[in-house]
PyMOL commands that place a pseudoatom at each C-alpha (Angstrom):
pseudoatom trace, name=CA, resn=UNK, resi=1, chain=A, elem=C, hetatm=0, pos=[114.990, 114.462, 100.521]
pseudoatom trace, name=CA, resn=UNK, resi=2, chain=A, elem=C, hetatm=0, pos=[114.481, 110.892, 101.734]
pseudoatom trace, name=CA, resn=UNK, resi=3, chain=A, elem=C, hetatm=0, pos=[115.328, 110.824, 105.404]
pseudoatom trace, name=CA, resn=UNK, resi=4, chain=A, elem=C, hetatm=0, pos=[113.626, 108.509, 107.879]
pseudoatom trace, name=CA, resn=UNK, resi=5, chain=A, elem=C, hetatm=0, pos=[113.942, 108.143, 111.607]
pseudoatom trace, name=CA, resn=UNK, resi=6, chain=A, elem=C, hetatm=0, pos=[113.969, 104.581, 112.919]
pseudoatom trace, name=CA, resn=UNK, resi=7, chain=A, elem=C, hetatm=0, pos=[110.285, 104.691, 113.902]
pseudoatom trace, name=CA, resn=UNK, resi=8, chain=A, elem=C, hetatm=0, pos=[109.232, 106.198, 110.576]
pseudoatom trace, name=CA, resn=UNK, resi=9, chain=A, elem=C, hetatm=0, pos=[111.440, 103.796, 108.658]
pseudoatom trace, name=CA, resn=UNK, resi=10, chain=A, elem=C, hetatm=0, pos=[109.837, 100.752, 110.279]
pseudoatom trace, name=CA, resn=UNK, resi=11, chain=A, elem=C, hetatm=0, pos=[106.391, 102.098, 109.489]
pseudoatom trace, name=CA, resn=UNK, resi=12, chain=A, elem=C, hetatm=0, pos=[107.362, 102.882, 105.893]
pseudoatom trace, name=CA, resn=UNK, resi=13, chain=A, elem=C, hetatm=0, pos=[108.865, 99.419, 105.392]
pseudoatom trace, name=CA, resn=UNK, resi=14, chain=A, elem=C, hetatm=0, pos=[105.733, 97.755, 106.752]
pseudoatom trace, name=CA, resn=UNK, resi=15, chain=A, elem=C, hetatm=0, pos=[103.358, 99.852, 104.635]
pseudoatom trace, name=CA, resn=UNK, resi=16, chain=A, elem=C, hetatm=0, pos=[105.425, 99.360, 101.481]
pseudoatom trace, name=CA, resn=UNK, resi=17, chain=A, elem=C, hetatm=0, pos=[105.576, 95.612, 102.125]
pseudoatom trace, name=CA, resn=UNK, resi=18, chain=A, elem=C, hetatm=0, pos=[101.826, 95.330, 102.622]
pseudoatom trace, name=CA, resn=UNK, resi=19, chain=A, elem=C, hetatm=0, pos=[101.159, 97.427, 99.518]
pseudoatom trace, name=CA, resn=UNK, resi=20, chain=A, elem=C, hetatm=0, pos=[103.536, 95.304, 97.449]
pseudoatom trace, name=CA, resn=UNK, resi=21, chain=A, elem=C, hetatm=0, pos=[101.937, 92.107, 98.713]
pseudoatom trace, name=CA, resn=UNK, resi=22, chain=A, elem=C, hetatm=0, pos=[98.410, 93.324, 98.000]
pseudoatom trace, name=CA, resn=UNK, resi=23, chain=A, elem=C, hetatm=0, pos=[99.365, 94.309, 94.447]
pseudoatom trace, name=CA, resn=UNK, resi=24, chain=A, elem=C, hetatm=0, pos=[101.037, 90.957, 93.734]
pseudoatom trace, name=CA, resn=UNK, resi=25, chain=A, elem=C, hetatm=0, pos=[98.174, 89.034, 95.343]
pseudoatom trace, name=CA, resn=UNK, resi=26, chain=A, elem=C, hetatm=0, pos=[95.719, 90.971, 93.163]
pseudoatom trace, name=CA, resn=UNK, resi=27, chain=A, elem=C, hetatm=0, pos=[97.719, 90.058, 90.058]
pseudoatom trace, name=CA, resn=UNK, resi=28, chain=A, elem=C, hetatm=0, pos=[97.653, 86.402, 91.118]
pseudoatom trace, name=CA, resn=UNK, resi=29, chain=A, elem=C, hetatm=0, pos=[93.900, 86.577, 91.722]
pseudoatom trace, name=CA, resn=UNK, resi=30, chain=A, elem=C, hetatm=0, pos=[93.337, 88.255, 88.363]
pseudoatom trace, name=CA, resn=UNK, resi=31, chain=A, elem=C, hetatm=0, pos=[95.366, 85.568, 86.609]
pseudoatom trace, name=CA, resn=UNK, resi=32, chain=A, elem=C, hetatm=0, pos=[93.498, 82.696, 88.227]
pseudoatom trace, name=CA, resn=UNK, resi=33, chain=A, elem=C, hetatm=0, pos=[90.104, 84.260, 87.581]
pseudoatom trace, name=CA, resn=UNK, resi=34, chain=A, elem=C, hetatm=0, pos=[90.972, 84.949, 83.945]
pseudoatom trace, name=CA, resn=UNK, resi=35, chain=A, elem=C, hetatm=0, pos=[92.199, 81.369, 83.554]
pseudoatom trace, name=CA, resn=UNK, resi=36, chain=A, elem=C, hetatm=0, pos=[88.880, 80.102, 84.898]
pseudoatom trace, name=CA, resn=UNK, resi=37, chain=A, elem=C, hetatm=0, pos=[86.786, 82.485, 82.795]
pseudoatom trace, name=CA, resn=UNK, resi=38, chain=A, elem=C, hetatm=0, pos=[88.489, 81.947, 79.449]
pseudoatom trace, name=CA, resn=UNK, resi=39, chain=A, elem=C, hetatm=0, pos=[88.852, 78.188, 79.685]
pseudoatom trace, name=CA, resn=UNK, resi=40, chain=A, elem=C, hetatm=0, pos=[85.858, 76.022, 78.959]
pseudoatom trace, name=CA, resn=UNK, resi=41, chain=A, elem=C, hetatm=0, pos=[85.943, 74.467, 82.397]
pseudoatom trace, name=CA, resn=UNK, resi=42, chain=A, elem=C, hetatm=0, pos=[87.137, 75.630, 85.785]
pseudoatom trace, name=CA, resn=UNK, resi=43, chain=A, elem=C, hetatm=0, pos=[90.852, 74.988, 86.245]
pseudoatom trace, name=CA, resn=UNK, resi=44, chain=A, elem=C, hetatm=0, pos=[90.885, 76.111, 89.851]
pseudoatom trace, name=CA, resn=UNK, resi=45, chain=A, elem=C, hetatm=0, pos=[88.335, 75.648, 92.615]
pseudoatom trace, name=CA, resn=UNK, resi=46, chain=A, elem=C, hetatm=0, pos=[87.459, 78.423, 95.033]
pseudoatom trace, name=CA, resn=UNK, resi=47, chain=A, elem=C, hetatm=0, pos=[89.599, 76.768, 97.711]
pseudoatom trace, name=CA, resn=UNK, resi=48, chain=A, elem=C, hetatm=0, pos=[92.578, 76.699, 95.319]
pseudoatom trace, name=CA, resn=UNK, resi=49, chain=A, elem=C, hetatm=0, pos=[92.190, 80.398, 94.572]
pseudoatom trace, name=CA, resn=UNK, resi=50, chain=A, elem=C, hetatm=0, pos=[91.799, 81.441, 98.221]
pseudoatom trace, name=CA, resn=UNK, resi=51, chain=A, elem=C, hetatm=0, pos=[94.693, 79.309, 99.459]
pseudoatom trace, name=CA, resn=UNK, resi=52, chain=A, elem=C, hetatm=0, pos=[96.849, 80.505, 96.560]
pseudoatom trace, name=CA, resn=UNK, resi=53, chain=A, elem=C, hetatm=0, pos=[96.104, 84.135, 97.442]
pseudoatom trace, name=CA, resn=UNK, resi=54, chain=A, elem=C, hetatm=0, pos=[97.013, 83.516, 101.078]
pseudoatom trace, name=CA, resn=UNK, resi=55, chain=A, elem=C, hetatm=0, pos=[100.231, 81.758, 100.052]
pseudoatom trace, name=CA, resn=UNK, resi=56, chain=A, elem=C, hetatm=0, pos=[101.217, 84.548, 97.643]
pseudoatom trace, name=CA, resn=UNK, resi=57, chain=A, elem=C, hetatm=0, pos=[100.462, 87.201, 100.272]
pseudoatom trace, name=CA, resn=UNK, resi=58, chain=A, elem=C, hetatm=0, pos=[102.577, 85.498, 102.961]
pseudoatom trace, name=CA, resn=UNK, resi=59, chain=A, elem=C, hetatm=0, pos=[105.516, 84.789, 100.638]
pseudoatom trace, name=CA, resn=UNK, resi=60, chain=A, elem=C, hetatm=0, pos=[105.543, 88.316, 99.226]
pseudoatom trace, name=CA, resn=UNK, resi=61, chain=A, elem=C, hetatm=0, pos=[105.309, 89.847, 102.717]
pseudoatom trace, name=CA, resn=UNK, resi=62, chain=A, elem=C, hetatm=0, pos=[108.359, 87.832, 103.790]
pseudoatom trace, name=CA, resn=UNK, resi=63, chain=A, elem=C, hetatm=0, pos=[110.347, 88.759, 100.694]
pseudoatom trace, name=CA, resn=UNK, resi=64, chain=A, elem=C, hetatm=0, pos=[109.355, 92.419, 100.644]
pseudoatom trace, name=CA, resn=UNK, resi=65, chain=A, elem=C, hetatm=0, pos=[110.079, 92.852, 104.367]
pseudoatom trace, name=CA, resn=UNK, resi=66, chain=A, elem=C, hetatm=0, pos=[113.646, 91.842, 103.599]
pseudoatom trace, name=CA, resn=UNK, resi=67, chain=A, elem=C, hetatm=0, pos=[113.989, 93.956, 100.434]
pseudoatom trace, name=CA, resn=UNK, resi=68, chain=A, elem=C, hetatm=0, pos=[112.361, 97.298, 101.312]
pseudoatom trace, name=CA, resn=UNK, resi=69, chain=A, elem=C, hetatm=0, pos=[114.793, 98.216, 104.128]
pseudoatom trace, name=CA, resn=UNK, resi=70, chain=A, elem=C, hetatm=0, pos=[117.673, 97.844, 101.676]
pseudoatom trace, name=CA, resn=UNK, resi=71, chain=A, elem=C, hetatm=0, pos=[115.884, 99.997, 99.113]
pseudoatom trace, name=CA, resn=UNK, resi=72, chain=A, elem=C, hetatm=0, pos=[115.208, 102.730, 101.677]
pseudoatom trace, name=CA, resn=UNK, resi=73, chain=A, elem=C, hetatm=0, pos=[118.833, 102.629, 102.875]
pseudoatom trace, name=CA, resn=UNK, resi=74, chain=A, elem=C, hetatm=0, pos=[120.006, 102.897, 99.279]
pseudoatom trace, name=CA, resn=UNK, resi=75, chain=A, elem=C, hetatm=0, pos=[117.752, 105.922, 98.711]
pseudoatom trace, name=CA, resn=UNK, resi=76, chain=A, elem=C, hetatm=0, pos=[119.030, 107.625, 101.859]
pseudoatom trace, name=CA, resn=UNK, resi=77, chain=A, elem=C, hetatm=0, pos=[122.665, 106.948, 100.937]
pseudoatom trace, name=CA, resn=UNK, resi=78, chain=A, elem=C, hetatm=0, pos=[122.133, 108.208, 97.401]
pseudoatom trace, name=CA, resn=UNK, resi=79, chain=A, elem=C, hetatm=0, pos=[120.771, 111.498, 98.726]
pseudoatom trace, name=CA, resn=UNK, resi=80, chain=A, elem=C, hetatm=0, pos=[123.716, 111.845, 101.123]
pseudoatom trace, name=CA, resn=UNK, resi=81, chain=A, elem=C, hetatm=0, pos=[126.210, 111.222, 98.314]
pseudoatom trace, name=CA, resn=UNK, resi=82, chain=A, elem=C, hetatm=0, pos=[124.526, 113.834, 96.127]
pseudoatom trace, name=CA, resn=UNK, resi=83, chain=A, elem=C, hetatm=0, pos=[124.663, 116.392, 98.945]
pseudoatom trace, name=CA, resn=UNK, resi=84, chain=A, elem=C, hetatm=0, pos=[128.325, 115.665, 99.658]
pseudoatom trace, name=CA, resn=UNK, resi=85, chain=A, elem=C, hetatm=0, pos=[129.268, 116.046, 95.970]
pseudoatom trace, name=CA, resn=UNK, resi=86, chain=A, elem=C, hetatm=0, pos=[127.785, 119.539, 95.858]
for i in range(1, 86): cmd.bond("trace and resi %d" % i, "trace and resi %d" % (i + 1))
show_as sticks, trace
zoom trace
């Protein structure tokens, strides 16, 4: 069911990494904005929030680009094992 060619696999890894990074960056942004809203005074300046979002995006891109290929390989191998057992 999960079978990628090398070109498709690279594209899938990149898209999954970007999607993961955007989701985690959004969670970071939500947390900082909620911290600023619910506290009496602003904990973080706009520069802190923007630079934090950029930092979180870059770090999560690096980490997810190393993790997603392993996940896709694991999914492909799992499907091959299931087919061979039948």
